[in-house]
C-alpha positions as a Markdown table, in Angstrom:
| # | Residue | x | y | z |
|---|---|---|---|---|
| 1 | Gly | 9.2 | 41.5 | -24.6 |
| 2 | Ser | 6.1 | 43.3 | -23.9 |
| 3 | Arg | 3.5 | 42.6 | -21.3 |
| 4 | Leu | 0.0 | 43.9 | -21.0 |
| 5 | Val | -0.4 | 44.5 | -17.2 |
| 6 | Val | -4.1 | 45.1 | -15.6 |
| 7 | Pro | -3.3 | 45.8 | -11.8 |
| 8 | Tyr | -6.1 | 47.9 | -10.9 |
| 9 | Gly | -8.5 | 48.9 | -13.8 |
| 10 | Thr | -10.6 | 46.7 | -16.0 |
| 11 | Ile | -9.9 | 44.9 | -19.3 |
| 12 | Glu | -13.0 | 44.1 | -21.3 |
| 13 | Ala | -11.8 | 42.6 | -24.7 |
| 14 | Val | -14.9 | 41.4 | -26.3 |
| 15 | Gly | -14.7 | 40.3 | -30.0 |
| 16 | Thr | -17.0 | 38.2 | -32.0 |
| 17 | Ala | -16.8 | 34.8 | -33.3 |
| 18 | Glu | -16.4 | 36.2 | -36.9 |
| 19 | Ala | -13.6 | 39.0 | -35.5 |
| 20 | Pro | -12.0 | 37.9 | -32.4 |
| 21 | Ile | -9.6 | 40.1 | -30.6 |
| 22 | Thr | -5.9 | 38.7 | -31.0 |
| 23 | Phe | -3.1 | 39.2 | -28.3 |
| 24 | Thr | 0.1 | 38.1 | -29.9 |
| 25 | Ala | 3.8 | 38.6 | -30.7 |
| 26 | Ser | 4.6 | 40.9 | -33.5 |
| 27 | Asp | 7.6 | 38.4 | -34.2 |
| 28 | Asn | 6.5 | 34.8 | -33.3 |
| 29 | Ala | 10.2 | 33.8 | -33.0 |
| 30 | Gln | 10.9 | 36.7 | -30.3 |
| 31 | Gly | 7.4 | 35.9 | -28.5 |
| 32 | Trp | 6.0 | 38.4 | -25.9 |
| 33 | Asp | 5.4 | 38.3 | -22.2 |
| 34 | Gly | 1.3 | 37.8 | -22.1 |
| 35 | Val | -1.1 | 39.5 | -20.2 |
| 36 | Leu | -1.4 | 39.9 | -16.3 |
| 37 | Val | -4.9 | 40.5 | -15.0 |
| 38 | Gly | -4.4 | 41.6 | -11.2 |
| 39 | Ser | -7.6 | 43.8 | -10.8 |
| 40 | Ser | -10.3 | 42.0 | -8.3 |
| 41 | Val | -13.0 | 43.8 | -10.3 |
| 42 | Pro | -14.7 | 41.9 | -12.9 |
| 43 | Asn | -12.6 | 41.5 | -16.1 |
| 44 | Arg | -13.8 | 40.0 | -19.3 |
| 45 | Leu | -12.0 | 38.1 | -22.1 |
| 46 | Glu | -14.5 | 36.9 | -24.8 |
| 47 | His | -13.7 | 35.5 | -28.3 |
| 48 | Val | -10.2 | 36.3 | -27.7 |
| 49 | Ile | -7.0 | 34.5 | -29.1 |
| 50 | Val | -3.9 | 34.7 | -27.1 |
| 51 | Ser | -0.8 | 33.1 | -28.9 |
| 52 | His | 3.1 | 33.1 | -29.0 |
| 53 | Thr | 4.1 | 34.3 | -25.5 |
| 54 | Gly | 7.6 | 33.1 | -24.6 |
| 55 | Ser | 10.7 | 32.9 | -26.9 |
| 56 | Glu | 13.3 | 30.2 | -27.3 |
| 57 | Thr | 15.4 | 31.8 | -24.4 |
| 58 | Glu | 12.6 | 32.8 | -22.2 |
| 59 | Pro | 10.1 | 29.9 | -22.7 |
| 60 | Ser | 8.1 | 30.0 | -19.4 |
| 61 | Lys | 6.1 | 33.1 | -20.2 |
| 62 | Val | 2.5 | 32.8 | -19.6 |
| 63 | Gly | -0.6 | 33.7 | -21.9 |
| 64 | Val | -2.8 | 35.1 | -19.5 |
| 65 | Glu | -1.9 | 35.2 | -15.9 |
| 66 | Val | -4.6 | 36.0 | -13.3 |
| 67 | Thr | -4.5 | 37.0 | -9.7 |
| 68 | Gly | -7.8 | 38.8 | -9.5 |
| 69 | Gln | -11.0 | 38.3 | -11.3 |
| 70 | Leu | -11.5 | 36.9 | -14.8 |
| 71 | Ser | -14.5 | 35.7 | -17.1 |
| 72 | Val | -13.3 | 34.0 | -20.1 |
| 73 | Leu | -15.4 | 32.8 | -22.7 |
| 74 | Asn | -15.3 | 31.5 | -26.2 |
| 75 | Ser | -11.6 | 32.2 | -26.3 |
| 76 | Gln | -8.4 | 30.3 | -27.5 |
| 77 | Phe | -4.9 | 29.9 | -25.7 |
| 78 | Val | -2.8 | 28.4 | -28.9 |
| 79 | Asn | 1.0 | 28.2 | -29.4 |
| 80 | Asn | 2.3 | 29.5 | -26.0 |
| 81 | Arg | 5.6 | 28.5 | -25.2 |
| 82 | Gly | 4.6 | 28.3 | -21.3 |
| 83 | Thr | 1.4 | 28.0 | -19.8 |
| 84 | Gly | -1.6 | 29.2 | -21.8 |
| 85 | Leu | -3.9 | 30.4 | -18.8 |
| 86 | Lys | -2.4 | 30.6 | -15.1 |
| 87 | Val | -4.7 | 30.8 | -12.3 |
| 88 | Gly | -3.1 | 32.2 | -9.0 |
| 89 | Gly | -4.1 | 31.0 | -5.7 |
| 90 | Ser | -6.8 | 33.2 | -4.6 |
| 91 | Ala | -7.8 | 34.3 | -8.2 |
| 92 | Val | -11.4 | 33.8 | -9.6 |
| 93 | Val | -11.7 | 32.7 | -13.2 |
| 94 | Asn | -15.0 | 31.1 | -14.7 |
| 95 | Gly | -15.9 | 30.2 | -18.3 |
| 96 | Cys | -13.3 | 27.7 | -19.1 |
| 97 | Ser | -15.6 | 25.2 | -20.6 |
| 98 | Thr | -15.8 | 27.4 | -23.6 |
| 99 | Val | -12.1 | 27.8 | -24.1 |
| 100 | Leu | -10.0 | 26.0 | -26.5 |
| 101 | Phe | -6.2 | 25.2 | -25.5 |
| 102 | Glu | -4.0 | 24.1 | -28.2 |
| 103 | Gly | -0.2 | 23.7 | -28.7 |
| 104 | Asn | 0.8 | 25.1 | -25.6 |
| 105 | Ala | 3.5 | 23.9 | -23.4 |
| 106 | Val | 1.0 | 23.8 | -20.4 |
| 107 | Asp | -2.6 | 24.6 | -20.9 |
| 108 | Leu | -4.3 | 25.5 | -17.7 |
| 109 | Glu | -2.3 | 25.9 | -14.4 |
| 110 | Gly | -4.7 | 26.3 | -11.3 |
| 111 | Thr | -8.4 | 26.1 | -11.3 |
| 112 | Cys | -11.0 | 27.6 | -13.4 |
| 113 | Ala | -14.7 | 27.2 | -13.0 |
| 114 | Asp | -17.2 | 26.6 | -15.7 |
């Protein structure tokens, strides 16, 4: 499957409540490999929907994996076969009080501040 990797640059995906940005598989049965945010500069996901990572043969894929810094606001992690949001050891993620987790095998792995 495909994976969006942000190792050094910045991702600023900012939608609206009426028009969220969606990261999903082109074929839900096939799934995809999610987003990896490794950059230590501020990254932002706002009004974003992340869904349908993993597949029947690779169910452990993560919606968004963070090893850097991320602000995630008013977003949704839904129907991921693995973890919706995975926060690595020294990663900094905030805004989770505004996030909806639904239908994931595991909603949140690691620590996310409000």
